[in-house]
C-alpha positions in Angstrom: 270.5 -41.6 73.8 272.1 -39.1 71.5 273.7 -35.8 72.5 270.6 -33.7 71.8 268.4 -36.0 73.8 270.8 -36.0 76.7 270.9 -32.2 76.7 267.1 -32.1 76.7 266.9 -34.6 79.6 269.6 -32.7 81.6 267.7 -29.4 81.2 264.5 -31.0 82.4 265.8 -33.2 85.2 265.2 -32.1 88.8 268.4 -30.9 90.6 269.9 -29.8 93.9 272.7 -27.3 94.5 274.4 -27.7 97.9 277.3 -25.3 97.3 275.9 -21.9 96.2 277.4 -18.6 97.4 274.9 -15.8 97.9 277.2 -13.0 96.9 278.4 -15.1 93.9 275.1 -15.3 92.1 274.0 -11.6 92.1 272.7 -10.5 88.7 274.2 -7.5 87.0 270.7 -6.0 86.7 270.3 -6.3 90.4 273.5 -4.3 91.0 272.2 -1.6 88.7 269.0 -1.4 90.8 270.8 -1.5 94.1 273.3 1.2 93.0 270.3 3.4 92.1 268.6 2.8 95.4 271.8 3.3 97.4 273.0 6.3 95.3 276.3 4.6 94.5 278.0 5.5 91.2 278.8 2.5 89.0 282.1 2.2 87.1 280.2 1.3 83.9 276.7 1.6 82.5 274.6 -1.3 81.4 274.4 -4.9 82.6 276.8 -6.3 80.0 279.6 -3.9 80.9 279.2 -4.6 84.6 280.0 -8.2 84.0 283.7 -7.6 83.7 283.6 -6.4 87.3 281.6 -9.4 88.5 282.8 -12.4 86.4 286.2 -14.0 85.9 287.7 -14.4 82.4 290.1 -16.8 80.9 293.0 -15.1 82.6 291.9 -16.1 86.1 294.9 -18.0 87.5 294.2 -18.7 91.2 291.6 -18.7 93.9 292.9 -15.4 95.2 292.3 -13.9 91.7 288.9 -15.4 91.6 287.9 -14.0 95.1 288.7 -10.5 94.0 285.5 -10.3 92.1 283.5 -10.3 95.3 285.1 -7.0 96.4 283.0 -5.2 93.8 279.7 -6.9 94.6 279.8 -6.8 98.4 279.7 -3.0 98.4 276.0 -3.2 97.4 275.0 -5.9 99.8 275.1 -4.1 103.1 271.4 -3.5 103.8 268.4 -5.6 104.9 266.6 -5.0 101.6 269.6 -6.0 99.5 270.2 -9.3 101.3 266.5 -10.1 101.2 266.4 -9.4 97.4 269.5 -11.3 96.4 268.4 -14.3 98.5 265.0 -14.4 96.8 266.6 -14.1 93.4 269.0 -16.9 94.2 266.0 -19.2 94.6 264.4 -17.8 91.5 267.6 -18.5 89.4 267.8 -22.0 90.8 264.1 -22.7 89.9 264.8 -21.7 86.3 267.1 -24.8 86.1 264.6 -27.1 87.9 266.4 -27.2 91.2 264.1 -28.6 93.9 266.5 -28.0 96.9 269.3 -25.6 97.4 271.6 -24.7 100.3 272.8 -21.0 100.0 275.8 -20.0 101.9 277.0 -16.5 102.9 279.4 -14.9 105.5 277.2 -12.6 107.6 280.3 -10.6 108.9 280.8 -9.4 105.3 277.5 -7.6 105.3 277.8 -5.4 108.3 279.2 -2.2 106.9 275.8 -0.5 107.0 275.2 -1.3 110.6 273.5 -4.8 110.5 274.3 -7.2 113.3 275.2 -10.8 112.5 271.8 -11.9 113.6 270.1 -9.3 111.4 272.1 -10.3 108.3 271.1 -13.9 108.8 267.5 -13.0 109.4 267.2 -11.0 106.2 268.9 -13.6 104.1 266.5 -16.2 105.5 263.6 -13.9 104.8 264.6 -13.7 101.1 265.0 -17.5 100.9 261.6 -18.0 102.4 260.0 -15.6 99.9 261.7 -17.4 97.1 260.6 -20.8 98.4 257.0 -19.6 98.6 257.1 -18.0 95.1 259.1 -20.6 93.2 258.6 -23.9 95.0 262.2 -24.6 95.7 263.1 -25.6 99.2 266.0 -23.4 100.4 268.2 -23.4 103.4 271.1 -21.3 104.6 274.7 -22.1 105.6 276.6 -19.4 107.6 280.2 -19.0 106.6 283.2 -18.2 108.8 286.0 -16.4 106.9 289.6 -17.5 107.1 290.9 -14.0 107.4 288.5 -13.0 110.2 289.3 -13.1 113.9 288.4 -16.0 116.1 286.0 -13.7 117.9 284.2 -12.8 114.7 283.9 -16.4 113.6 282.7 -17.6 117.0 280.0 -14.9 116.8 278.9 -16.4 113.4 278.7 -20.0 114.9 276.8 -18.8 117.9 274.3 -17.0 115.7 274.0 -20.1 113.4 273.1 -22.1 116.5 270.3 -19.6 117.4 268.9 -19.9 113.9 269.1 -23.7 113.7 265.3 -24.1 113.8 264.7 -21.1 111.5 266.5 -22.2 108.3 270.2 -22.3 109.1 271.5 -25.8 108.5 275.3 -25.7 108.9 278.4 -23.6 109.2 281.3 -23.3 106.8 284.9 -22.0 106.5 285.8 -20.2 103.3 288.4 -17.8 101.9 292.1 -17.9 101.1 292.8 -21.6 101.9 296.4 -21.5 100.9 297.2 -18.7 103.4 295.0 -19.9 106.3 295.3 -23.6 106.8 292.5 -25.5 108.4 294.5 -26.3 111.6 294.2 -22.7 112.7 290.5 -23.1 113.2 290.3 -26.0 115.6 289.0 -24.0 118.5 286.5 -22.1 116.4 284.9 -25.3 115.0 285.1 -27.1 118.4 282.4 -24.6 119.3 280.2 -25.7 116.3 280.5 -29.3 117.4 279.7 -28.3 121.0 276.6 -26.4 119.9 275.5 -29.2 117.6 275.8 -27.3 114.3 276.8 -29.4 111.3 280.0 -28.4 109.6 281.1 -28.3 105.9 284.6 -26.9 105.2 286.2 -25.5 102.0 289.2 -27.7 101.7 291.4 -29.4 99.0 290.8 -26.5 96.6 293.7 -24.0 96.8 295.7 -26.2 99.2 296.4 -29.9 99.5 294.8 -33.0 101.0 296.2 -32.2 104.5 293.6 -29.5 104.8 290.9 -32.1 103.9 292.3 -34.5 106.6 292.3 -31.7 109.2 288.8 -30.6 108.3 287.4 -34.1 108.7 289.4 -35.3 111.7 289.8 -32.1 113.8 287.2 -29.6 112.6 284.3 -32.0 112.4 283.4 -31.6 108.8 280.8 -34.0 107.5 281.0 -32.6 104.0 283.9 -31.0 102.1 283.6 -28.0 99.8 285.4 -28.9 96.6 288.0 -31.5 97.8 289.4 -32.0 94.3 292.9 -32.3 95.6 292.3 -35.4 97.8 293.7 -37.4 94.9 297.2 -36.2 95.9 297.1 -38.4 99.0 295.7 -42.0 98.7 295.3 -42.2 102.4 293.1 -39.1 102.5 291.1 -40.3 99.5 290.5 -43.6 101.4 289.4 -41.7 104.5 286.9 -39.7 102.5 285.6 -43.0 100.9 285.4 -45.0 104.1 283.6 -42.2 106.0 281.4 -41.5 103.0 282.1 -37.8 103.2 280.3 -36.0 100.4 282.4 -33.8 98.2 280.8 -30.6 97.0 282.3 -30.5 93.5 282.0 -27.3 91.5 283.5 -28.3 88.1 283.6 -24.9 86.3 285.0 -22.9 89.2 287.4 -25.7 90.1 289.0 -25.2 86.6 288.9 -21.4 86.9 290.6 -21.2 90.3 293.2 -23.7 89.1 292.3 -26.2 91.8 293.2 -28.4 88.8 295.0 -27.2 85.8 292.6 -28.2 83.1 289.6 -30.5 82.3 291.7 -33.6 81.4 293.2 -33.3 85.0 289.8 -33.0 86.7 289.4 -36.2 88.8 285.6 -36.5 88.8 285.4 -39.7 86.8 288.2 -41.3 88.9 286.4 -40.3 92.1 283.1 -41.6 90.8 284.4 -44.9 89.7 286.2 -45.4 93.0 283.0 -44.9 95.0 283.4 -41.4 96.5 280.2 -39.7 97.3 280.1 -36.8 94.8 277.7 -33.9 94.4 277.6 -31.3 91.6 277.1 -27.7 92.4 277.6 -24.2 90.9 279.6 -22.4 93.5 279.2 -18.8 92.1 277.0 -18.7 89.0 277.6 -15.1 88.2 281.4 -15.0 89.0 281.9 -18.3 87.0 279.4 -17.6 84.3 277.7 -20.9 84.9 274.4 -22.6 85.8 273.6 -26.0 87.4 272.5 -27.2 84.0 275.8 -26.2 82.5 277.7 -28.0 85.2 275.9 -31.3 84.5 276.3 -30.8 80.7 280.1 -30.2 81.2 280.7 -33.5 82.9 278.5 -35.4 80.5 280.3 -34.0 77.5 283.9 -34.1 78.9 283.8 -37.3 80.9 281.0 -39.4 79.3 278.6 -39.4 82.2 275.4 -41.1 81.2 271.9 -39.9 82.2 271.6 -42.6 84.8 275.0 -41.6 86.3 273.9 -37.9 86.3 270.7 -39.0 88.2 272.9 -40.8 90.7 274.9 -37.6 91.3 271.7 -35.6 91.8 270.4 -38.2 94.3 273.8 -38.0 96.1 273.0 -34.4 96.7 269.7 -35.3 98.2 271.4 -37.8 100.6 274.1 -35.2 101.5 271.6 -32.4 102.2 271.6 -30.9 105.7 267.9 -31.8 106.2 266.1 -33.6 109.0 265.4 -37.2 108.0 261.7 -36.7 107.5 262.3 -33.7 105.1 265.0 -35.7 103.3 262.6 -38.6 102.8 260.0 -36.2 101.3 262.6 -34.7 99.0 263.8 -38.1 97.9 260.3 -39.2 97.0 259.6 -36.0 95.2 262.8 -36.3 93.2 262.2 -39.9 92.3 258.7 -38.9 91.0 260.0 -36.1 88.9 262.7 -38.3 87.4 260.0 -40.6 86.1 258.5 -37.7 84.2 261.6 -36.7 82.1 
């Protein structure tokens, strides 16, 4: 298969996206519309000019720098209507790249400036996902994020709300934010509550801090998936723990380069991880902030690391197996994906 044939196949193949931040995939045009509705003055006119406020450039040098882009967008995402709209549009954007299943994550405590409760924020995000699922045929579920810089009380409130919505579309809880400043060990009590309530856990770890955070997330916080995890290569014992326990890594190649989780593409460990049997999934993280798509993520690893179409299919199916779905739903998704792969 030549390069052009591979690109065509990658564009057509069914995909999943397990690590997709709601506030990281808002379209500039949506910000224009929300600003008009909410009577907020924008710092620039036109979609293209707004991108500089929403998307990182080549000068991004850290996760902290990367996260600053969310400060602009969050201002517009404080109402029920805004949450519903951006959730629906997240499904629509995923459908454009032939995703069949997505898990969208967001931090409900970040969307309360307009008076929404945690439960209301979750409810309206779920309503948007359900609308998108109905319109675009993509199965969509929600992950509720606890933030590293928030209080334990705020984060426990998120976990308790996630438990109440377990049968309504919330599938897991997460921990995100400034990993280097807030190590995983600070959140043992918070995530003990998630384990007590039976809510699955995925943790951002091994991105802006080292493999110790991955070890802590798995052994003490109850993580059954790891967001990013690119730095497990720094400790062979942690890498072996991830392999032995078959812990899925939610790799987001483009953003991992932008946040300097690794310094450059030659340093990116995806081929090594794959060849050594780690369970890898490919995801977008923040399509708008990173200027990426799920198709672009797969094309990047094919072009830079020589992944073949059959290997890319294996990575997609890893995402199916890692999904936070009940076994009956996972079985149906698996069969659907296998059927669609036969058609490309």
